C-alpha angles and dihedrals in degrees: 000000000000113000120217109235114242117262114256117254111267093220125038097186140022090243094060092120123198109215110228113235115247136157113275120248121245124171119212134172113282124239122200120217114190143185116169108306092344113102122182114187119203122198130358110067094339120117118257104277129226122225139170140179134234122238096201126107103264089216085072093071095175094049091046092048090054091053093045089052091052092049092048093049089049088058107271107147093190126029124200122210131190115253104183108135138038088252091054092048090050090051095053097082090048090049090051090049092052091051093048090052089054091050092248108139098171109141116250123225119206114221110211131187131168099341105037093116091060096042094051092045096045096043109044091168088061091049089053098043092054117081096202139010129223114208124186106206089204091062105045098090140285133272115345090353090063095064095038096049093043089052091051092057094045092049090054091048091050092047091054094035091237120158117237131212109211097206117192116190126190090222091060103026117158100276094204093052092047092048091050092049091047090052092048090049092050090057093055119106088237109024118210121237114273090248090062092050090051091051092049092047092053092051093043091052093050098044095039091052092047092053091049090050090054091047089053091053110270112133113245090232089063094057122095121182134207134177105189125195133167099229119082097219091041091053093048092048094050096045093049089054093043093050091053091054104048147021097218116126110265130220115209127206139136104231119225089004092170137229135318116324096005095051093043096049096042093049092046093049094050099041095042092053092052097040090051087057091052094255117136136050100191131018142197128189104214096207122172104226118232114236107290094008115130118250088233092075091086090056091050091052094047090051091049090053092054093043093048090054091049092243096121141357119226107154137013110271123235118205114202132169119243094236131242140185089302091061107054090147118085093213095105092047093051093045093048090050093047093049094046093047093047094049092050093046093051097045097093088059097034094053087067099034099039112032111203095022090123088074093060116124120204126183124201108182130182106213147007098268099081099353101097094040095050091044091054090054091053126074089242125003143165132208108207120205114270126209110308094006124123111274093253131113117201115209120211122201123188091346097310132098105251105175145328124247121212139176136037098314101059093122095051093045093050090047089056091048091055091051092050093046090054091049092049098044102037104021101077120242114055118260132191106268100193122037106164101308109210118265093357126140 
């Protein structure tokens, strides 16, 4: 009989160290986005920032202010608004006033295409009320008008010391630049594939525009670049090349990512790859909302991406098993959903009352297979009884079994234990965590 040779030992020595995965470090210049006392730094040693964009008509200042408030409360640290008409530009100061009255100091970014030079010049109150401008170099005019109108916008930004995102998009790339580069490529002895020319044109537009902006008088620290595409591999390829060629702060986003699952997965795949390599200083998930879905969903997803990578902590995390034949009851699913929803709802208040609560880890598990182990790794966790298991739910706190819940009110009792754990750990003076919990053993 042939004997299978033994497998080699995986580790030959105790010092065979496995390097923990972590996002790479990359230092860029740091932009400063201000409104009143609120200062949001982008790049440098600042955390990766979250931003979103309204889909309201900016002329409706009240409706737009309501959506900006919702986005800010969901975690968006910068909010972009469309400024496309004289009426929209005139409404911006009123919008800013409405937000200030509501106590919402999130900086506003003006999104300009085609006529931004006129709107900023004709509406100085708009130029002042905005905290940052977004300029698409592919949409600032053609020929001589391109350079002149681009310069007008940069001069206004420099005068007000407003940072500018020079946002190149492959759907509106400078047609003249692309045509010239295509012609130059065709004359090469060995022409590159059209995809390569597109990549190079995007980067050339971004870097060329940034250098012109500095020549005009805008400080390099106040320039943020983006080269948005709608394909995951395209986006990764372009940003890797862009990051090698400059130290400007970079804004990441997969443009036209799509709806629901497709948009979420594509954005996560692209942004996670780049962020793990240390590329990206601010992000947006450009998610098309489903009918009736709140605009804030894209902020939630962007925050989850950063939190999953360990780059930031926004909300307590709830670990829950997916369920299997051992978990025919829906109790653990319902409890996990209740806990997660409650934690997110309370965060605006808890951030002030309980500093550090965003780092809390809760586990709600459905059976004995992984339940105790996962619960021990969480700050507070519960292993609910699976199919055929004894009707008992051990609760683990800070890695140790603290008590066992039994009976019909396990969910409510665990919910109360989580609340009390938060109060004890994050609320300051120590309190008694367990004082005869009902039906516990």
